[in-house]
N, C-alpha and C positions, 0 to 999 in steps of 0.2 A: 185308872191310872192312879198307883200310889205317888205321892208327893210329900209334902208336910202335912197336906189334908187330902183323903179320897173321896171317892164320889160317895162310898158307904158312910162316911162320919157326914159328907154334906146332907144326906138323906135323914140320917139320924138327928141332926140338928134341927131339919125342918120339923121332926115329930117332936122334939123337944121342946122348941120356941111356939109352935102351935099347942102344945099340950096334948097331942095324939100319940100315946108311946107305941103304938100299934099299928101294922102296915100291912096290906094285901099284896104289896108288890113284891117278887122274887128278886131282892136285890144282887144274889150272887149269882144267879143263872141269866140274869138279863143281857142279852146279846154276846151270850157264852161264847159260841163260836166265832163271831166276828171279831170279839175281843181276843181269843188267843190268836187269830191270824195276823191280827193287826199287832201285838205285840213281841210275835215271832219277827216280823218282818221290821220291824221298827229296831227290836234287839239287834239284829244283824247289820241293821245299816250303821245304827252308832257304834256297835264296837269294831268293826271292819274299816269304817271311815275316819275314826280318831287313832285308830292304830296304825292304818296308811301314815296319816298327817306325822305323828311321832316318828315313823320309820323315814319319813322321806326329809324330816328335820334333821334327824341324827345324822343321815348320810350325806347331806349337804354343808350343814354349817356347823357341828358339835354342838350345836344348844349354845353357840358364844354370841351369839347376837340377842339385842334386848328384845327385838319384836320376836324372834323364834323361842325365846324363853317364854315370854307370854302365850304366844300360840300352844307351846307345847304343856303350859299350865293349864289352858284351856282345855286341852285335849286329854288330860289325866282328868280333869273334874268331868267332863263329858263322857269319860269312859265308866266312870262311877255311876253316873246317870244311867250309863247303859246297864251297867250291873244292877243295879236298882230296878230295871224294867223288866230284866231277868228274873229277879226275885217274883215280883208283881207277877209274872208270865206263870212262875211255880203254884204262885197261890191260887191264881186261876185254875189250875188244872187238881189241885189238891181239895181247894175249896174250904176245908177245916184247915186250923191250924194247928200241928203237931210237934212245934218247936218249943214251948212250956214259955213260961212269964218272963225267964231270964234272956233268953234268944227274942222274945218278941220286943222287948226294949232294947237289944243290942241294934235288930235290925233296923227299926225305925229310928233310932239314933243316927244310924249311917245313912239312912233316907233323908235325913235332914241335912247332913253335914255336906251329902251329894250335891241337893239342889241348892243351899247356899253358897256351897264351892262354886259351882259354875254360875250362877247370878252375880257374884262378888268379882268372878274373875274379867268378867267385862266390864266390870267398875273399874277395877286396877290397870286395865288395858288403855280404857276412855283417859284415866288420870294420866298416864304416861303418854298417850299420844297428846292430850293437851299441853303436858309439861315439854315434850320436844319441839313442839310446834311455838309454844310462847316463850321459852328459854333455851334456843337452839345453843347457844354459844356455852352453855354451863355444864361442860361434859365433866367435870368431876364429881366423883360419889356417885356415879349413874348405877354402876352396881350394886352399890348399897341400896339406891333407891328402890330398884326391881326386888330386891331380896324382902327390903321392907313391905311394900306394898303386896307382894306374894304372903309373907307372912300375917301382916293382917287381913288379909282376906280368909286365908283358913283359919286363923284364930277367932275372927267373928263368926265364923262357919260353927265352930266348933261350940262356941260361947251362944247362940241362937237355936242350935239344935239340943239345948239342955230339955227345954219343955217336952221334947219325945221319950224322954224316960217316963213321963205319965202314962204313957200305953201300957195296956196289959191284955193277958189273955183271959177272956170272958165269954161265956153264950150270949149269941145274939141270933135270934128268928132262928132260932135251934141249931145254930152252926157255932162250934168254937172258933173265935176270931182274935186276932192281935188287933187290938179295938182300945179305941178312946172314949172314954165316958167322961161326961162332965153332967154333974146335976141339975145347974141352973141355965136357963137361956140366957143370963146375962155374961155367963163364963163363957160360954160358945161365942157370943159378939166379941169379948175384949180378946179373946183367944185368935179368931180369924182374923180381927182388924188388925192387932197389931203384927200378925205372922203376915198379911198383907203388904203392912208399911215396911217390913224388914226386908221381904222377899222381890217386893214387885215397886213400889212407889216411891220409897226413898231411894234406891239405887237408880231408878228412871230418872228421877230429880237430877241428882248427882251427872248421871251422864250428857242429860240435857243442858245442863250447867258447864260440863266441859266444852259439849261440841258447838254451842252459842258463842263460847269464848274462844274456837279454834277459828269460827267464820269471823269473827271480829279481828283477831289476829291477822289472818289471810288477807282480807279484805283490806286491812290497813296498810300491810306493808306491799299489796297491789297498788295501792294508789300511791305510796311515797316512792316506787319503783318506776311508776310512770312519769310523775312528774320530775323526777330524776334525769331519767333519760332525756326528756323533752329539755331540760336545763342545757344537758350536755350537747344535745344537737344543736340546739340555737347557738351554743357557743363556737361550735365548729363550723358556723355560718358566718361567721365574722372574720374579719381581716385587720390585723395592727397596721395602719398608716402613721406617717412623720408630718406634721404641718407645721409651717413655718410662720412664726406670729411675731408681733413686734418686741415681745420678752424673750424670743428666743426658738426653742422649739417645743413641739408638746406632741403626744401620742394618742390617739385616739382609736377606737373600734367603730369599724365601719361595716355594714353588711356588704359580702360578696356581691359579685355582678352575676347574673345567672349563668353566662358561661364558665365563669369560674367557681360556682358554688362546688363544696365536695359533695359527693354522695356520701349519706349516714347511713350505715348499714345497723339495724336492730335484730341482733341476733342474743338468742339465749345460750347462756354459757354451758358447758357440758353438765347435766345431772341436775341443770334448775328448771324450773316448771316456770310457766307463764305469771303467775304469781310472785315472780320475782325472787328474794333469796331463800326460798324454802325449796329445799331439794323437791323432784318431781317423784322419787322413790318416797318419801316421806309423806306427799299428799296421798298417795296411791296407799299408804298403811293407812291413813287416816280414813278414806274411804272404805278399804275392808273392814274396818274396825266398826264404820257405821253401820254398813248392812249389817254385821253380824247383830248390832243392838237393835235395829230394826224388825229382825227375824223375832229376837228375844222378847219383844214388845208385843208382836202379833200372837204369838203362842201362849203369853203370860195373860194378857189381857182378857180375852173372855172367861178363863179359868177364875182368876180372882172377880171379875165382875159378876158370875154366877155364884160364885159362893158367900160374896157381902151380899148381895140380892136375898139368897137363900138364909142368911142366919138373919137378916133384918127383916124376915117375915115376908119379902117381897115375890117368892117364888111358890103360888099354890103345889101341895103334893100332888102329883098326877103322875098317869103312866106315860105320857107325852115328855113331861117333864123330866122323869127318871134318864129316858131317853136322852135327852138333851144332855143331860147331866154326864151321861157315859162318853157322849162324843166331845163334851169339852173338856173333861177330865182328862183324855187324852192325847192334848195339843200339846201340853206343856213340854215333853221330851222331844218335840219335833226339832227345836233348836238346836240340841244337843247332835242330830242328825244330820241338820242342816249346814252347821258351823264347818265340817271338812269341806264340803262342796263349796263353799264359798270361798274358803282358803285357797281350794283346787285352781277356781276361778282367777283367783288375784294373782296366783303363783304359777302361770302356766310355764315361766322360765325355769322352774325347777327340774319339770322332764328334761328340758334341755340339758341343763346343767348336770342332770344324771347321763345323760347319752354323751357329754363331753367328757366326761371321766374315760369312758371306754374309745374317745376318738380325741388324740392330744394336738388334731390341728383345727378343731372346733373351735371356733369364736367364742370370746367371752359372753356370758349373758347375765343380765340382771335382774333382780326379783324385791321383792317388797320385804323380802326378809335381811336386809341389809342392816335397818335401823332398828 
């Protein structure tokens, strides 16, 4: 699977680091049929799923809501990852590279932009969810903030993809390949370490900080709301009485007698959650984004763990390890296929809304796409 580094580069790294420049393993035909079938299914799932997300968002909200904009942005990034999978599939059928050196650099640069763009789209969504929960009343310049986050996302994606221009057409294992060659083992270590930080670890750290802060804010608002409601309930169970004293009259608050006590109803206002003043729909968007992030971490962690272990000479070069490498390198695009499914699970009301357009008497529905 081609990402910012493919399993062929991983195996080459093993050879370079260990000083073994030759190998008896057929890298290009290993699990050939299984790879092609898996890539075909993955390509269809990513393209169809994310296209459906864009179509549904366009039909329901015309991309005007903040959450819809971020989901559409993520779907576009995942579509680029899907096209990247299609290119990888084509390479698996052709085996040799026929595009020349210029197209080699362009394709690899595009692959990097797709991967970085999809990753940083999740970071942008997490920052927006954090801001919407931590500062819900600051509605000014929200449109500018959305454009700024998305602009930074794609700007960083293009910037960090510049090293992909180091790819070039060359012959490897009697095959002409679009390949990355670094002469020294320490160069591979620096390259893969920095790439893993930019693609996986730093984004995950930023996302974790956002969600830890979100949980803290929700907890504090929940505690404040409960104590406020208790105070109001206690006030409602008191009565104002007039007492005659030597100096005149005075007023004091005394508890109502049991038969006279008012029944206090604690009920949530429309659209609010049990967490207080944070709207229920907003909490739902936070949950949806969190699930998407969990899938991202699940798909990327094995990929970078294996590559880092390989480049630091912790993975022996063997037939079984190449098999493991092929499997692990296939995991990272799965989150681009899973994101549409998560979106549909959290937005079942969208189907009702589409049906409501055909039925004018249908009741209104809500979804997480309002915020």
